[in-house]
Structure formats: structure tokens, C-alpha cells
C-alpha positions as CSV (number, residue, x, y, z in Angstrom):
1,M,-18.7,13.2,-8.5
2,F,-15.4,11.1,-8.5
3,I,-13.8,8.0,-6.7
4,K,-12.3,9.3,-3.5
5,F,-8.8,7.7,-2.9
6,D,-5.4,8.8,-1.7
7,D,-2.4,8.3,-4.1
8,L,0.1,7.5,-1.1
9,D,-2.1,4.6,-0.1
10,M,-2.1,3.2,-3.8
11,L,1.2,3.8,-4.0
12,E,2.2,1.9,-1.0
13,F,0.0,-0.8,-1.4
14,F,0.9,-1.5,-5.4
15,E,4.6,-0.8,-4.4
16,N,4.9,1.2,-7.8
17,E,3.6,4.4,-10.0
18,P,0.2,4.0,-11.7
19,I,0.1,4.4,-15.4
20,S,-1.6,7.1,-16.6
21,I,-4.0,6.2,-19.5
22,G,-6.5,8.3,-22.0
23,E,-6.3,11.8,-22.5
24,E,-4.4,14.4,-20.2
25,G,-6.5,15.1,-17.3
26,E,-9.0,12.2,-17.5
27,A,-7.9,10.9,-14.2
28,K,-7.7,7.1,-15.8
29,F,-4.5,4.8,-14.2
30,I,-3.7,1.5,-14.2
31,Y,-2.1,0.1,-11.2
32,S,-0.6,-3.4,-11.0
33,M,1.6,-5.6,-9.1
34,K,3.3,-9.5,-9.2
35,D,4.4,-11.9,-6.7
36,S,6.7,-14.5,-6.5
37,Y,4.7,-17.2,-7.0
38,Q,3.3,-16.1,-10.7
39,F,0.4,-14.1,-9.4
40,S,-0.6,-10.5,-10.6
41,M,-2.9,-8.4,-10.3
42,T,-4.2,-5.2,-12.4
43,L,-6.3,-2.4,-11.2
44,T,-7.8,0.2,-13.7
45,V,-9.5,3.1,-12.2
46,D,-11.3,5.6,-14.4
47,T,-11.9,8.2,-11.5
48,Y,-14.5,10.5,-13.0
49,A,-17.0,7.7,-14.6
50,K,-16.5,6.2,-10.8
51,K,-15.5,2.6,-12.5
52,I,-12.9,0.1,-12.0
53,D,-12.1,-3.2,-13.4
54,I,-9.9,-5.7,-11.5
55,S,-8.1,-8.8,-12.8
56,V,-5.9,-11.3,-11.1
57,R,-3.6,-13.5,-13.1
58,Y,-1.9,-16.9,-12.5
59,S,0.7,-17.0,-14.8
60,D,-0.9,-16.7,-18.1
61,N,-4.4,-17.6,-17.0
62,T,-7.4,-15.0,-15.8
63,I,-8.8,-16.3,-12.3
64,F,-10.8,-13.3,-11.3
65,A,-11.7,-10.6,-13.8
66,G,-14.6,-8.1,-12.7
67,E,-15.8,-4.6,-13.5
68,F,-17.7,-2.2,-11.1
69,D,-19.5,0.7,-11.6
70,N,-20.3,3.5,-8.7
71,V,-17.2,3.0,-6.7
72,L,-17.4,5.8,-3.8
73,E,-13.8,5.1,-2.2
74,I,-10.8,3.3,-2.2
75,R,-8.6,3.1,1.1
76,K,-5.8,1.3,2.2
77,S,-6.3,-0.8,5.9
78,E,-3.6,-2.2,7.1
79,D,-2.3,-4.6,4.1
80,V,-5.1,-4.7,2.1
81,L,-7.4,-2.1,-0.1
82,L,-11.4,-1.4,0.6
83,V,-13.2,-0.5,-2.2
84,E,-16.6,0.8,-1.3
85,V,-19.1,0.3,-4.3
86,E,-22.7,1.9,-3.9
87,G,-25.5,-0.7,-3.3
88,K,-23.7,-2.1,0.0
89,K,-20.8,-3.9,-1.7
90,R,-17.4,-3.9,-0.6
91,L,-14.1,-5.3,-2.2
92,V,-11.2,-6.2,-0.1
93,L,-8.1,-6.7,-2.4
94,K,-5.2,-8.3,-0.8
95,K,-2.0,-9.2,-1.5
96,Y,-0.9,-11.6,1.6
97,S,-0.6,-14.7,1.6
98,C,-1.7,-14.6,-2.1
99,L,-3.2,-12.3,-4.4
100,G,-6.8,-12.0,-4.4
101,V,-10.1,-10.2,-4.5
102,V,-12.9,-10.6,-1.8
103,I,-16.7,-9.5,-2.5
104,E,-18.5,-8.7,0.4
105,N,-22.1,-7.5,0.8
106,M,-22.9,-5.1,3.7
């Protein structure tokens, strides 16, 4: 299996192209964004391993970092990205009013 996501949704949310990492065809990507308040978010997606890494930083300080396995799907809903994780957990990546990650138990 692999993580299901729409490239256009990711492009629209992060407002830039991803960086492809690893060997060609491995489907590993880094998405990132910065806001005008010195916050930044980085999302690394390993599509075939069904794994993501997320970090949110303020200036040079990490305020959130997490690694999540068994990711099933990433989809855009209005102005957030919803990350569905196997085992009744969902992550909400938001960029308004400031960059952040909310972890929800389903």
C-alpha cells in the first residue's frame, strides 16, 4: 500500500513545489512553508513506507516534531490538511491563524 494524496491539494496548501528526496521512483517528498511571523512547517512524506515526519519551528526553535507511521491518506479540507493515521488518529495541519498541528483521537 501507499499514502493516498492529491498532488494539487498539497501544492495548494504549501503554495510551492515539493522537493523530491531519495532515489528516483521512491516517492519521498519534502513540503515546506514559512509565514510572515517566523513560523515554518516541514512535512516529509515517504509514500510507500506510509510514514510522515512533521516539524513546526518558530525562528530557530522547534516547537513541535513528530513522526507518524501507518498513514493512510492526506487530504485538503478547506484551509487545513487532514492526515488520517491507522488506529483512530487524525492530524490537522493548519496554516491560519498561525502554523500548527492538532492531534485528534477519533
